N, C-alpha and C positions, 0 to 999 in steps of 0.2 A: 533459356537457350544454352545448349550444351556447346562447351568451349572446344575450339579446334586447336589442336597441337601441332607445330610445325617443327620438324627434325632439321636440325642445321647440318644437313649433310653435304659434305665437299669431296668429290671424286679425287681431287688432288691427294687427300690423305690415304687413300689406298696405295696409292705409289709410295708415300713416305712409310706406310706399314710393310710394305714388300722391301722396300730398301732396308728398313730395321731388321727384318727377318734374315736378310742376306749378309749383314754385318755380323749377327749372331752366328751364322752359319760359319763364316770365314774363320771367326776367333774360337769356334768350339772344334774345328776340324784341322786348323793349322797353327803352328807355334813361331816359327822364324819367318815373320812377317816384315816387309818393308812397305811403305806409303811414298810413292814419288809425287812430291807436292812442288807445284810450279807456281803458286800462290795465284792461280786463276782462279775465276769465281767458282767453277766445279770443284776445284781441290779445297777451296775454303768451305765451300758447303758441307763436303765430307768431314773436314777437321772438326767443325762446329758440332756435328753429330757424335764423332768420337770423343769430344769433350763433354758433351751430355751424358754420354754412357760410361762415362769415366774409364775411356780406353787410353792407356798410357804405355802399355807394353809392347809398342811397336816401335820400329825404327823409321824416323821422318827425314827425309833429304830432300835438299833444294840445289838444283845445278845453277851456279853462277857462271855463265859463259866468258864473262869479260865483256858482253856487249848488251848486257840486259838494261832496261830503263833504270835510271837511278833512283826514282821513287819506289821499285821494288825493293831496294836495298833498305830504304827507310820504313817501308811497310812491314818489312820482317821484325823489325824491333817492336811494332805495335802488336804483331802476333804473338810474340814471346810474352810481353805483358798480359795480354789478354787471357791466353790459354795456359801460361805456366808450363810450357813444353819445350823440348830440345828438338830444334831442327839443326841437323847437320848440313853443312853447306860445303859443296865440292867444286873445284875449279879446273878448268882443263889443263892439260901439260904445256906448259908455257915454251918448251923448247919446240914443239911441234909447231905451236902457233907462230914462233919467230921463224922457222923454217918455211912456214906457208907464205908468210908475208914477203919475205926475202925473195922466194921464188916467183910469187904471183903477183905482189903487191897488195896494199892493206884491204882495199874493196874490190878486189877482182871477182868476188861471188856475184857481182852484177853482170859479169861478162858472158858466163854461160853456166848452165845448170850443172856442169861436172864440177867446177870449181866451188859453186855454192854448196854442193853436197859433200865435197871434200872438207870445206869450212865447217859443215854440220857434224861431219864425222869426228873431226879434231875437237870442236868446241862442246859437244854433247854427247855422242854415241859412245866414244873411247871412254870417257869418264864414267857414264851409265853402265857400260858392261861390266867395268871394275867394281862398282858399287853393288851390282844385284847378284854377284858372283856366289855369294854365301847363304842366299836366301832361297827358301822353297816357294814363296809366293809373294807377287809383288801387287799392291792395290794403286789403281790409277782412276784418273776421272774424266778418262776418254769416253765418248760417246759414239753412237753408230755411224754419225757423218763424218768422223775424222780416223776411225780405227780400219785398219786393213782387213781383219776377220768379221764377216757379215753374219748376222743372225744369232751371233753368242755374246753374252756377257763376261765369258771367260775364255780363255784359250791357251793351251801350251805353246810357249814360244821355244820351238826345236832348236833354233840356233844359239839360245841362251840357256836352255834347260831350265826354264822356271815358269810357273803358272802365273798368268797375268788376270787378274779379276778386275774388269771394268765396272764399278759399282753404278755408274751412271749411264750405262750403255743404252738403254732404252728411252732415257729421259730427252725432252726437248729442252733447249735452254731456256724457254720462257716457263716452264715448270719450275725450273731450279729458281729462276728470279722470282717467282711467285713466293717461294719458301724464303728465299733470302729477304724480301721485304716484310713477310709474316713474321720471321723470329728475328728480324732486325739484325742479320749476320753482316759483320763488317767485312767489307771486300774493297780491293784497292780502287781509289778514287779515278784512276786513269780510264776505266769503264765509262765514266761521265763525260769524256772528251771525244767520243767518236771511235773509240778503238774497243771492238768485239772480241778478237783474239790476239793475244799478245805474246810475242815472242821476242828474238833479240831486237833491239832498237832499229838498226838499219835494215833490217827485213819485214818492219812491222809499219803498216800506216793507218791512218783513220779511214773509216768507211761510213758513209751516212745512208745510202739509197741501195747497197748490193744485196741480192738475196741471200747468198751464202756469208755467214758470219767469218769464214776463213779468207774472204776475199782480200783482207789486208796484208796477208801473209804472203810474201814472195811475189808480190804484185806485179814485177816486171817480166815473170815467166807466163807464156801465153797458154800453156796447156791448161786442161781442166782445172778450175780453181778449187773445186770441192775436194781433189785428190793430191793436192800438194802437200806433201809432209817432208820432215827432216830425216824421217828412217828411224826414229827412236821408238815409236810404238808400232811398227809395222812386222 
């Protein structure tokens, strides 16, 4: 009887092949590159493949807003040891923070969306704009359900005069977690406790049954949960 052979074909790996080709495209065509790494599961997925491909000639930075979860600080040390890479940590302007607190109070961002966005501006966007000023292209782990530009995995941010390349734009979070488990990629254990999308600690809560994984961000604001952003990637 003739033997039957079955190929172990997995369509997920077609995405991985495309992902790899786009990484090669970036580093072949651009030199002055930065990687905005928030230590989210998306960013750690990207970082893992940079490590596998021995890509070390890029600038990686992390924004410490002063309101991040404590275990993110501890997790940074684990990332350093595993990947033997340098991640530059940037902090917001303490004078602007003190001015905000003195004028509006510490947790006034809960009061209305304007005060929340001012807080995001001071703690995130102001630092971010300074960091990327000298780069030609910035890599992000943003996906289509979080980014303001629909239909493209890259766009030119006209206000900042920089190209943003969203390597995971067309990926679903389930696809990413498939490979995280497949390759045993280390991620922050905060995702095991009901957090699906993690930002500043006072602005993030656990979710268990919401459809949109961003529902835990700025949960007290009543408008469209899938469209709430700090302005960093819009």
